[in-house]
N, C-alpha and C positions, 0 to 999 in steps of 0.2 A: 328608525328614530321617530320619535314622538315629535309634529309639531303643535302647536301652542295657537290659540285663537287667541289673538291680542286684543282686538277689537269687541268678541265677544265676550272677554272677561272685564273688559271698560265699560261697556253696557252694564254689566252686572252688577257692579261697583256702583255705578250712579243708578241705578235702580233700586239696589239695599239703603245707598245714601239719601232718595228722597224716601224711601219707606220708613226711613230711622228720624226722621225729618218729621214726616207727617203723622209716626207714632208718639212722637214725643210731642209736637202740637196739640194732638188729640188728649194727651194724659194734663197737659198743662192747663188747655180752657176747661176739660172736665175737672179738673181739681179747683181751678178757680169759681167755675158755674156753682160747684158742690158748698162751697164756703160760702155763695151769696145764697143759696138756699136756704142756707141755716140764719140766716140774718132776716129773712125777710118777715116781717110783721112785728118783729124787733125793736131798735131804732133807741129802746130804752132799757138801761137795766132793771129787771123784775126786781124786787125785794120784797121778799114776805118774811112778815111777821105774823108770830102766832100769839092770842090773846094769853096770858096767866091761869090756870086754873081756878076754881074758886080756893082748892085745896091750898095752892102757893100762895094768893092772895089773903088767903088768912093765916099762914104762916109767916108772910110777911108784915101783915098788921099785928101780929103778936110779937114780934121784934122790935117794931116801933115801941111798943106800950112798954115792952123790958127793958131798954135802951132811955126810956123818956122823952123820945122822940113825941108821942102823943099824950094825952091823959085817960084814966081808965074811963073817960065817958066818953072820948070820941073812940076810944076801941069799941068798946059797945057799938055803940052807933053805926060805925063802918060794920061790924061784925053782922049785925043785923041787916043792913044794906046788902052786903055779901050774900050772904046766906036768902034773902027774899027774891033773888035771882034766878 
């Protein structure tokens, strides 16, 4: 007949539990710390805005003139200003 070493099995179970707790703790801490690393230096939301191109400004200016929002003279003055940049 085969005999079981219950004390040895009990010790093995305890060791596996400890290892599981250790690995889980390392995983949780690693995840938390890596999340902090991404936010270092941030703090504020970064919003980038792009300036419209000269072509887009001219198109918008032309639409404003066509809709009567600006006079033809204002259109010419603004157009020259845009093109001189």
